[in-house]
MMTF fields as JSON, N, C-alpha, C and O atoms, coordinates in Angstrom:
{
  "mmtfVersion": "1.0.0",
  "mmtfProducer": "UNKNOWN",
  "numBonds": 423,
  "numAtoms": 424,
  "numGroups": 106,
  "numChains": 1,
  "numModels": 1,
  "chainsPerModel": [1],
  "groupsPerChain": [106],
  "chainIdList": ["A"],
  "bondAtomList": [4, 2, 8, 6, 12, 10, 16, 14, 20, 18, 24, 22, 28, 26, 32, 30, 36, 34, 40, 38, 44, 42, 48, 46, 52, 50, 56, 54, 60, 58, 64, 62, 68, 66, 72, 70, 76, 74, 80, 78, 84, 82, 88, 86, 92, 90, 96, 94, 100, 98, 104, 102, 108, 106, 112, 110, 116, 114, 120, 118, 124, 122, 128, 126, 132, 130, 136, 134, 140, 138, 144, 142, 148, 146, 152, 150, 156, 154, 160, 158, 164, 162, 168, 166, 172, 170, 176, 174, 180, 178, 184, 182, 188, 186, 192, 190, 196, 194, 200, 198, 204, 202, 208, 206, 212, 210, 216, 214, 220, 218, 224, 222, 228, 226, 232, 230, 236, 234, 240, 238, 244, 242, 248, 246, 252, 250, 256, 254, 260, 258, 264, 262, 268, 266, 272, 270, 276, 274, 280, 278, 284, 282, 288, 286, 292, 290, 296, 294, 300, 298, 304, 302, 308, 306, 312, 310, 316, 314, 320, 318, 324, 322, 328, 326, 332, 330, 336, 334, 340, 338, 344, 342, 348, 346, 352, 350, 356, 354, 360, 358, 364, 362, 368, 366, 372, 370, 376, 374, 380, 378, 384, 382, 388, 386, 392, 390, 396, 394, 400, 398, 404, 402, 408, 406, 412, 410, 416, 414, 420, 418],
  "bondOrderList": [1, 1, 1, 1, 1, 1, 1, 1, 1, 1, 1, 1, 1, 1, 1, 1, 1, 1, 1, 1, 1, 1, 1, 1, 1, 1, 1, 1, 1, 1, 1, 1, 1, 1, 1, 1, 1, 1, 1, 1, 1, 1, 1, 1, 1, 1, 1, 1, 1, 1, 1, 1, 1, 1, 1, 1, 1, 1, 1, 1, 1, 1, 1, 1, 1, 1, 1, 1, 1, 1, 1, 1, 1, 1, 1, 1, 1, 1, 1, 1, 1, 1, 1, 1, 1, 1, 1, 1, 1, 1, 1, 1, 1, 1, 1, 1, 1, 1, 1, 1, 1, 1, 1, 1, 1],
  "groupList": [{"groupName": "MET", "atomNameList": ["N", "CA", "C", "O"], "elementList": ["N", "C", "C", "O"], "formalChargeList": [0, 0, 0, 0], "bondAtomList": [1, 0, 2, 1, 3, 2], "bondOrderList": [1, 1, 2], "singleLetterCode": "M", "chemCompType": "L-PEPTIDE LINKING"}, {"groupName": "LYS", "atomNameList": ["N", "CA", "C", "O"], "elementList": ["N", "C", "C", "O"], "formalChargeList": [0, 0, 0, 0], "bondAtomList": [1, 0, 2, 1, 3, 2], "bondOrderList": [1, 1, 2], "singleLetterCode": "K", "chemCompType": "L-PEPTIDE LINKING"}, {"groupName": "ILE", "atomNameList": ["N", "CA", "C", "O"], "elementList": ["N", "C", "C", "O"], "formalChargeList": [0, 0, 0, 0], "bondAtomList": [1, 0, 2, 1, 3, 2], "bondOrderList": [1, 1, 2], "singleLetterCode": "I", "chemCompType": "L-PEPTIDE LINKING"}, {"groupName": "ALA", "atomNameList": ["N", "CA", "C", "O"], "elementList": ["N", "C", "C", "O"], "formalChargeList": [0, 0, 0, 0], "bondAtomList": [1, 0, 2, 1, 3, 2], "bondOrderList": [1, 1, 2], "singleLetterCode": "A", "chemCompType": "L-PEPTIDE LINKING"}, {"groupName": "ASP", "atomNameList": ["N", "CA", "C", "O"], "elementList": ["N", "C", "C", "O"], "formalChargeList": [0, 0, 0, 0], "bondAtomList": [1, 0, 2, 1, 3, 2], "bondOrderList": [1, 1, 2], "singleLetterCode": "D", "chemCompType": "L-PEPTIDE LINKING"}, {"groupName": "GLY", "atomNameList": ["N", "CA", "C", "O"], "elementList": ["N", "C", "C", "O"], "formalChargeList": [0, 0, 0, 0], "bondAtomList": [1, 0, 2, 1, 3, 2], "bondOrderList": [1, 1, 2], "singleLetterCode": "G", "chemCompType": "PEPTIDE LINKING"}, {"groupName": "PHE", "atomNameList": ["N", "CA", "C", "O"], "elementList": ["N", "C", "C", "O"], "formalChargeList": [0, 0, 0, 0], "bondAtomList": [1, 0, 2, 1, 3, 2], "bondOrderList": [1, 1, 2], "singleLetterCode": "F", "chemCompType": "L-PEPTIDE LINKING"}, {"groupName": "ARG", "atomNameList": ["N", "CA", "C", "O"], "elementList": ["N", "C", "C", "O"], "formalChargeList": [0, 0, 0, 0], "bondAtomList": [1, 0, 2, 1, 3, 2], "bondOrderList": [1, 1, 2], "singleLetterCode": "R", "chemCompType": "L-PEPTIDE LINKING"}, {"groupName": "LEU", "atomNameList": ["N", "CA", "C", "O"], "elementList": ["N", "C", "C", "O"], "formalChargeList": [0, 0, 0, 0], "bondAtomList": [1, 0, 2, 1, 3, 2], "bondOrderList": [1, 1, 2], "singleLetterCode": "L", "chemCompType": "L-PEPTIDE LINKING"}, {"groupName": "PRO", "atomNameList": ["N", "CA", "C", "O"], "elementList": ["N", "C", "C", "O"], "formalChargeList": [0, 0, 0, 0], "bondAtomList": [1, 0, 2, 1, 3, 2], "bondOrderList": [1, 1, 2], "singleLetterCode": "P", "chemCompType": "L-PEPTIDE LINKING"}, {"groupName": "HIS", "atomNameList": ["N", "CA", "C", "O"], "elementList": ["N", "C", "C", "O"], "formalChargeList": [0, 0, 0, 0], "bondAtomList": [1, 0, 2, 1, 3, 2], "bondOrderList": [1, 1, 2], "singleLetterCode": "H", "chemCompType": "L-PEPTIDE LINKING"}, {"groupName": "SER", "atomNameList": ["N", "CA", "C", "O"], "elementList": ["N", "C", "C", "O"], "formalChargeList": [0, 0, 0, 0], "bondAtomList": [1, 0, 2, 1, 3, 2], "bondOrderList": [1, 1, 2], "singleLetterCode": "S", "chemCompType": "L-PEPTIDE LINKING"}, {"groupName": "ASN", "atomNameList": ["N", "CA", "C", "O"], "elementList": ["N", "C", "C", "O"], "formalChargeList": [0, 0, 0, 0], "bondAtomList": [1, 0, 2, 1, 3, 2], "bondOrderList": [1, 1, 2], "singleLetterCode": "N", "chemCompType": "L-PEPTIDE LINKING"}, {"groupName": "TRP", "atomNameList": ["N", "CA", "C", "O"], "elementList": ["N", "C", "C", "O"], "formalChargeList": [0, 0, 0, 0], "bondAtomList": [1, 0, 2, 1, 3, 2], "bondOrderList": [1, 1, 2], "singleLetterCode": "W", "chemCompType": "L-PEPTIDE LINKING"}, {"groupName": "VAL", "atomNameList": ["N", "CA", "C", "O"], "elementList": ["N", "C", "C", "O"], "formalChargeList": [0, 0, 0, 0], "bondAtomList": [1, 0, 2, 1, 3, 2], "bondOrderList": [1, 1, 2], "singleLetterCode": "V", "chemCompType": "L-PEPTIDE LINKING"}, {"groupName": "THR", "atomNameList": ["N", "CA", "C", "O"], "elementList": ["N", "C", "C", "O"], "formalChargeList": [0, 0, 0, 0], "bondAtomList": [1, 0, 2, 1, 3, 2], "bondOrderList": [1, 1, 2], "singleLetterCode": "T", "chemCompType": "L-PEPTIDE LINKING"}, {"groupName": "CYS", "atomNameList": ["N", "CA", "C", "O"], "elementList": ["N", "C", "C", "O"], "formalChargeList": [0, 0, 0, 0], "bondAtomList": [1, 0, 2, 1, 3, 2], "bondOrderList": [1, 1, 2], "singleLetterCode": "C", "chemCompType": "L-PEPTIDE LINKING"}, {"groupName": "GLN", "atomNameList": ["N", "CA", "C", "O"], "elementList": ["N", "C", "C", "O"], "formalChargeList": [0, 0, 0, 0], "bondAtomList": [1, 0, 2, 1, 3, 2], "bondOrderList": [1, 1, 2], "singleLetterCode": "Q", "chemCompType": "L-PEPTIDE LINKING"}],
  "groupTypeList": [0, 1, 2, 3, 4, 5, 6, 4, 3, 7, 7, 8, 7, 9, 1, 3, 10, 11, 12, 13, 7, 11, 7, 8, 14, 8, 15, 6, 3, 3, 8, 8, 15, 8, 16, 5, 3, 8, 14, 8, 14, 14, 5, 3, 11, 11, 8, 2, 5, 17, 9, 3, 3, 8, 5, 4, 8, 12, 3, 11, 9, 3, 5, 3, 3, 14, 14, 8, 14, 2, 5, 8, 6, 2, 15, 13, 8, 5, 3, 13, 8, 13, 7, 7, 7, 7, 7, 17, 0, 7, 17, 9, 8, 5, 8, 12, 0, 3, 3, 10, 8, 0, 1, 1, 7, 4],
  "groupIdList": [1, 2, 3, 4, 5, 6, 7, 8, 9, 10, 11, 12, 13, 14, 15, 16, 17, 18, 19, 20, 21, 22, 23, 24, 25, 26, 27, 28, 29, 30, 31, 32, 33, 34, 35, 36, 37, 38, 39, 40, 41, 42, 43, 44, 45, 46, 47, 48, 49, 50, 51, 52, 53, 54, 55, 56, 57, 58, 59, 60, 61, 62, 63, 64, 65, 66, 67, 68, 69, 70, 71, 72, 73, 74, 75, 76, 77, 78, 79, 80, 81, 82, 83, 84, 85, 86, 87, 88, 89, 90, 91, 92, 93, 94, 95, 96, 97, 98, 99, 100, 101, 102, 103, 104, 105, 106],
  "secStructList": [7, 7, 7, 7, 6, 6, 7, 7, 4, 4, 4, 6, 1, 7, 7, 7, 7, 7, 2, 2, 2, 2, 2, 2, 2, 2, 2, 2, 2, 2, 2, 2, 2, 2, 2, 2, 2, 2, 2, 2, 2, 2, 2, 2, 2, 2, 2, 2, 6, 7, 7, 7, 1, 1, 6, 6, 1, 1, 1, 1, 2, 2, 2, 2, 2, 2, 2, 2, 2, 2, 2, 2, 2, 2, 2, 2, 2, 2, 2, 2, 2, 2, 2, 2, 2, 2, 2, 2, 2, 2, 1, 7, 7, 7, 7, 7, 7, 7, 4, 4, 4, 1, 7, 7, 7, 7],
  "xCoordList": [13.996, 15.1, 15.076, 14.014, 15.797, 15.585, 15.412, 16.444, 14.359, 14.314, 14.817, 14.56, 15.646, 16.344, 15.523, 14.579, 15.785, 15.337, 14.872, 13.704, 15.735, 15.304, 14.44, 14.349, 13.737, 13.05, 11.616, 11.008, 11.311, 9.925, 9.298, 9.701, 8.177, 7.792, 7.032, 6.894, 6.688, 5.93, 6.829, 6.436, 7.992, 9.207, 8.936, 8.82, 8.764, 8.558, 7.395, 7.433, 6.315, 5.121, 5.285, 5.558, 5.104, 5.243, 4.104, 2.912, 4.362, 3.466, 2.699, 3.128, 1.015, 0.06, 0.219, 0.937, -0.426, -0.35, -0.771, -1.166, -0.878, -1.169, -2.506, -2.403, -3.619, -4.897, -4.953, -5.372, -4.728, -4.774, -3.966, -4.377, -2.469, -1.877, -2.031, -1.88, -2.446, -2.703, -3.9, -3.855, -4.973, -6.059, -5.804, -6.394, -4.659, -4.579, -3.718, -3.871, -2.922, -2.387, -3.371, -3.439, -4.032, -5.193, -6.24, -6.933, -6.244, -7.136, -6.393, -6.952, -5.167, -3.957, -3.825, -3.616, -3.944, -3.939, -5.512, -5.729, -6.357, -7.442, -7.844, -8.403, -7.423, -7.275, -6.198, -6.251, -5.416, -4.227, -4.783, -4.791, -5.5, -6.226, -7.339, -7.619, -7.86, -8.904, -8.538, -9.198, -7.484, -6.931, -6.125, -6.217, -5.351, -5.208, -6.223, -6.069, -7.347, -8.136, -9.046, -9.721, -9.107, -9.243, -8.695, -9.336, -7.233, -6.224, -6.166, -5.684, -6.705, -6.483, -7.91, -7.779, -9.04, -10.219, -9.865, -10.162, -9.367, -9.003, -8.22, -8.727, -7.045, -5.977, -6.983, -6.979, -7.596, -8.337, -9.416, -9.552, -10.309, -11.142, -10.522, -11.181, -9.179, -8.507, -8.287, -8.518, -7.658, -7.384, -8.481, -8.34, -9.796, -10.972, -11.485, -12.01, -11.364, -11.69, -12.665, -13.072, -12.886, -13.549, -12.345, -11.115, -13.104, -12.22, -11.173, -11.414, -10.4, -9.091, -9.67, -10.436, -9.319, -10.0, -8.613, -8.832, -7.306, -6.307, -5.583, -4.503, -6.354, -5.791, -4.861, -5.307, -3.356, -2.421, -1.671, -0.775, -1.787, -1.311, -1.519, -0.68, -3.07, -3.089, -3.982, -4.879, -3.61, -4.256, -3.787, -4.535, -2.42, -2.057, -2.561, -3.003, -2.401, -2.298, -0.932, -1.126, -0.194, 1.001, 0.925, 1.31, 0.494, 0.359, -0.941, -1.055, -1.777, -3.141, -2.484, -3.045, -1.127, -1.055, -0.161, -0.077, 0.512, 1.598, 0.53, 0.683, -0.388, -1.577, -1.845, -1.399, -2.469, -3.399, -2.094, -2.541, -0.824, 0.237, 0.56, 1.041, 0.416, 0.895, -0.447, -0.181, -1.736, -2.682, -3.013, -3.713, -2.391, -2.427, -1.299, -1.718, -0.307, 0.948, 0.491, 0.708, -0.234, -0.676, -1.872, -2.077, -2.692, -3.657, -3.24, -3.786, -2.262, -1.533, -0.657, -0.566, -0.04, 0.785, -0.358, 0.01, -1.453, -2.421, -3.01, -3.196, -3.158, -3.762, -2.708, -3.04, -1.308, -0.441, -0.298, -0.277, -0.207, 0.013, -1.263, -1.116, -2.519, -3.561, -3.665, -4.512, -3.069, -3.272, -1.761, -1.587, -0.997, 0.135, -0.223, 0.071, -0.805, -1.091, -2.308, -2.255, -3.263, -4.115, -3.803, -4.359, -2.768, -1.919, -1.26, -1.404, -0.439, 0.261, -0.695, -0.277, -1.927, -2.751, -3.221, -3.301, -3.547, -3.917, -2.975, -3.326, -1.825, -0.808, -0.911, -1.244, -0.594, -0.875, 0.574, 1.625, 0.229, 1.675, 2.154, 1.413, 3.279, 4.368, 4.895, 4.453, 5.838, 6.91, 7.722, 7.727, 8.573, 10.097, 11.213, 12.113, 11.11, 12.194, 13.138, 12.627, 14.593, 15.518, 15.22, 14.86, 15.232, 15.303, 15.736, 15.214, 16.902, 18.02, 17.859, 18.368, 16.857, 16.189, 14.931, 14.497, 14.319, 12.978, 13.286, 14.413, 12.187, 12.309, 12.777, 12.67, 13.221, 13.733, 12.807, 12.338, 12.486, 11.368, 12.005, 12.273, 12.257, 12.784, 11.867, 12.186],
  "yCoordList": [36.594, 35.583, 34.691, 34.135, 34.565, 33.958, 32.657, 31.986, 32.106, 30.592, 29.87, 30.112, 28.858, 28.12, 27.134, 26.449, 27.134, 26.304, 24.973, 24.589, 24.389, 23.018, 22.625, 21.492, 23.857, 24.067, 23.103, 23.109, 22.485, 21.59, 21.689, 20.959, 22.697, 22.708, 21.279, 20.94, 20.715, 19.494, 18.258, 17.177, 18.668, 17.555, 18.004, 17.022, 19.362, 19.389, 19.272, 19.365, 19.046, 18.21, 16.58, 15.874, 16.014, 14.769, 13.61, 13.912, 12.766, 11.826, 11.463, 11.284, 11.418, 11.337, 9.843, 9.102, 9.407, 7.857, 7.064, 7.627, 5.894, 4.883, 4.296, 3.839, 4.45, 4.125, 2.446, 1.945, 1.758, 0.489, -0.259, -1.292, 0.387, -0.097, 0.104, -0.637, 1.623, 1.844, 0.808, 0.083, 0.915, -0.139, -1.649, -2.355, -2.07, -3.282, -3.49, -4.579, -2.649, -2.454, -2.401, -3.225, -1.514, -1.247, -2.465, -2.511, -3.331, -4.59, -5.755, -6.633, -5.699, -6.669, -6.12, -6.928, -4.718, -4.614, -4.903, -5.095, -4.852, -5.145, -6.378, -6.534, -7.395, -8.799, -9.173, -9.982, -8.465, -8.827, -8.544, -9.388, -7.186, -6.831, -7.897, -8.144, -8.412, -9.273, -10.562, -11.114, -11.069, -12.444, -12.397, -13.305, -11.319, -10.902, -10.87, -11.286, -10.417, -10.307, -11.645, -11.832, -12.482, -13.859, -14.527, -15.056, -14.553, -15.199, -14.757, -15.492, -13.472, -12.785, -13.244, -13.496, -13.374, -13.806, -15.509, -15.863, -16.32, -17.526, -17.655, -18.293, -17.136, -17.021, -16.417, -17.105, -15.593, -15.143, -16.128, -16.366, -16.829, -17.924, -19.123, -19.794, -19.429, -20.465, -20.188, -20.96, -18.669, -18.476, -18.621, -19.08, -18.188, -18.06, -19.332, -19.537, -20.319, -21.521, -22.345, -23.487, -21.844, -22.218, -23.577, -23.577, -24.408, -25.682, -25.085, -24.166, -25.607, -25.471, -25.252, -26.077, -24.279, -23.913, -24.39, -25.04, -24.124, -24.38, -26.016, -26.406, -26.714, -28.211, -28.207, -27.966, -28.52, -28.874, -27.278, -27.267, -26.064, -25.33, -24.406, -23.789, -24.339, -23.532, -24.145, -23.52, -25.455, -26.363, -25.809, -25.625, -25.511, -25.202, -23.456, -22.772, -22.905, -21.503, -20.792, -19.878, -21.094, -20.724, -20.528, -19.489, -21.404, -21.505, -20.684, -20.208, -20.665, -19.569, -18.396, -17.499, -17.93, -16.644, -16.151, -14.969, -17.147, -16.91, -16.554, -15.532, -17.422, -17.261, -15.767, -14.842, -15.6, -14.298, -12.979, -11.868, -13.1, -12.099, -12.142, -11.122, -12.801, -13.361, -12.367, -11.35, -12.651, -12.114, -10.722, -10.05, -10.124, -8.919, -8.278, -7.275, -8.659, -8.092, -8.027, -7.029, -9.13, -9.265, -8.252, -7.915, -7.705, -6.989, -5.556, -4.54, -5.629, -3.968, -3.602, -2.488, -4.933, -4.42, -4.105, -3.312, -4.641, -4.689, -2.892, -2.138, -2.728, -1.266, -0.454, 0.705, -0.661, 0.455, 0.646, 1.748, -0.497, -0.42, 0.03, 0.445, -0.053, 0.68, 2.189, 2.873, 2.611, 4.031, 4.644, 5.85, 3.86, 4.693, 4.771, 5.785, 3.789, 3.84, 5.21, 6.108, 5.048, 6.3, 7.594, 8.6, 7.55, 8.999, 9.369, 10.516, 8.342, 8.732, 8.916, 9.465, 8.335, 8.861, 10.217, 11.002, 10.568, 11.737, 13.165, 14.269, 12.717, 13.769, 14.497, 13.941, 15.963, 16.83, 16.54, 16.355, 16.57, 16.639, 17.8, 18.735, 17.902, 19.419, 19.161, 18.291, 19.763, 20.119, 19.305, 18.939, 19.064, 18.263, 18.744, 18.333, 19.962, 20.611, 20.408, 19.892, 20.819, 20.572, 21.519, 22.581, 21.54, 22.29, 23.867, 24.959, 23.405, 24.708, 25.549, 26.67, 24.964, 25.936, 26.613, 27.44, 26.236, 27.14, 28.459, 28.932, 29.135, 30.684, 30.239, 29.164, 31.345, 31.33, 32.03, 33.1, 31.451, 32.262, 32.37, 31.414, 33.722, 33.98, 34.42, 34.652],
  "zCoordList": [-21.485, -21.633, -22.863, -23.142, -23.375, -24.497, -25.043, -25.059, -25.506, -25.443, -26.645, -27.824, -26.097, -27.271, -28.308, -27.915, -29.086, -30.434, -29.875, -29.936, -29.4, -28.77, -27.594, -27.12, -27.139, -26.093, -26.342, -27.412, -25.44, -25.41, -24.046, -23.14, -23.829, -22.572, -22.076, -20.901, -22.969, -22.338, -21.828, -21.389, -21.988, -21.285, -19.894, -19.162, -19.134, -18.034, -17.112, -15.885, -17.896, -17.376, -17.161, -18.132, -15.837, -15.716, -16.37, -16.315, -16.761, -17.375, -15.979, -14.839, -16.699, -15.546, -15.125, -15.796, -14.053, -13.409, -14.215, -15.235, -14.225, -14.934, -13.93, -12.792, -14.649, -13.674, -13.82, -12.776, -14.546, -14.402, -13.477, -12.95, -13.194, -12.538, -10.897, -9.925, -11.114, -9.353, -8.878, -7.884, -9.824, -9.528, -9.278, -8.461, -10.268, -9.76, -8.389, -7.835, -7.852, -6.778, -5.696, -4.785, -5.83, -5.08, -4.771, -3.755, -5.69, -5.473, -4.84, -4.181, -5.076, -4.467, -3.0, -2.095, -2.717, -1.1, -0.282, 0.915, -1.316, -0.586, 0.015, 1.1, -0.982, -0.94, 0.201, 1.127, -0.13, 1.421, 2.397, 3.293, 2.625, 4.069, 4.327, 5.5, 3.529, 3.593, 4.113, 4.993, 3.584, 3.928, 5.281, 6.107, 5.459, 7.109, 7.922, 9.07, 7.535, 8.727, 8.739, 9.752, 7.809, 7.92, 8.894, 9.802, 8.749, 9.253, 10.774, 11.636, 11.047, 12.204, 12.912, 14.11, 12.463, 13.091, 13.496, 14.637, 12.75, 12.948, 14.178, 15.1, 14.326, 15.341, 16.498, 17.519, 16.526, 17.7, 17.994, 19.194, 17.083, 17.551, 18.223, 19.017, 17.904, 18.605, 19.819, 20.749, 19.96, 21.384, 22.245, 23.378, 21.696, 22.728, 23.046, 24.141, 22.071, 22.746, 21.396, 21.607, 20.423, 19.311, 18.612, 18.649, 18.137, 17.461, 16.229, 15.447, 16.289, 15.554, 14.044, 13.545, 13.472, 12.087, 11.224, 10.202, 11.552, 10.624, 11.079, 10.634, 11.933, 11.987, 13.218, 14.339, 12.954, 14.036, 14.028, 14.872, 13.372, 13.437, 14.4, 15.057, 14.445, 15.922, 17.088, 17.652, 17.37, 18.314, 19.554, 20.515, 19.549, 20.783, 21.084, 20.161, 22.534, 22.658, 21.766, 20.963, 21.912, 21.386, 19.86, 19.322, 19.298, 17.861, 17.253, 16.124, 18.22, 17.999, 18.124, 17.494, 18.922, 19.023, 17.96, 17.625, 17.442, 16.214, 14.826, 14.158, 14.583, 13.797, 14.209, 13.531, 15.162, 15.37, 15.112, 14.827, 15.197, 15.1, 13.466, 12.972, 12.981, 11.338, 10.857, 10.218, 11.144, 10.448, 10.776, 10.019, 12.214, 12.461, 11.199, 10.622, 10.885, 10.162, 8.915, 8.226, 8.44, 7.002, 6.864, 5.697, 7.789, 7.597, 7.9, 7.47, 8.649, 8.601, 7.105, 6.59, 6.583, 5.494, 4.115, 3.248, 4.026, 3.209, 3.129, 2.173, 4.564, 4.72, 4.654, 4.404, 4.811, 4.712, 3.188, 2.64, 2.586, 0.973, 0.148, -1.002, 0.737, 0.416, 0.83, 0.254, 1.543, 1.88, 1.137, 0.964, 0.847, 0.316, -1.225, -1.858, -1.776, -3.169, -3.323, -4.163, -2.347, -2.644, -2.289, -2.73, -1.359, -1.26, -2.578, -3.002, -3.358, -4.146, -5.734, -6.754, -5.549, -6.735, -6.496, -7.441, -5.28, -5.089, -5.377, -5.795, -5.025, -5.165, -6.364, -7.41, -6.28, -7.676, -8.154, -7.54, -9.566, -10.404, -10.654, -10.959, -10.577, -10.505, -11.493, -12.243, -11.716, -13.106, -12.354, -11.179, -13.553, -13.284, -13.526, -14.259, -12.651, -12.896, -11.61, -10.617, -11.578, -10.63, -9.609, -10.115, -8.447, -7.103, -7.249, -7.024, -7.718, -7.957, -8.863, -8.823, -10.157, -10.987, -10.812, -11.615, -9.698, -9.276, -9.059, -9.2, -8.679, -8.462, -6.705, -6.115, -6.327, -4.902, -4.169, -4.558, -3.042, -2.186, -0.895, -0.168, -0.624, 0.824, 1.697, 2.863]
}
C-alpha cells in the first residue's frame, strides 16, 4: 500500500488527558461527596432526635427527611462523578480511526 505524501501518523494518536483538569474535577467531586455526607448526617441526626442543626429547615420530621434525601443525592452525585472521572483517566488511549477503517475481525 502506497503511503501518501501528506500522511502523518501522529494525527492518529489521541491527545493525552490533561492532568490538571482531571484533578480539579476529582477535587470538586470529593468536596461534593463530603458536603453531601455532612448534610446526610445533619438530616439523620435531626430524625433521630438531636437538636436541629439547620434551624427551621429540619425542625419537623418531614423537613429532616427532605434534608436527609438531599444529602443522600448529593453524596451519590459526588461519588458518581468521582468514579466516572477515574474510569476515564484509566482508559487506554486508542487510535483515532473510524471503525470502518479498522481491520475486520471475523
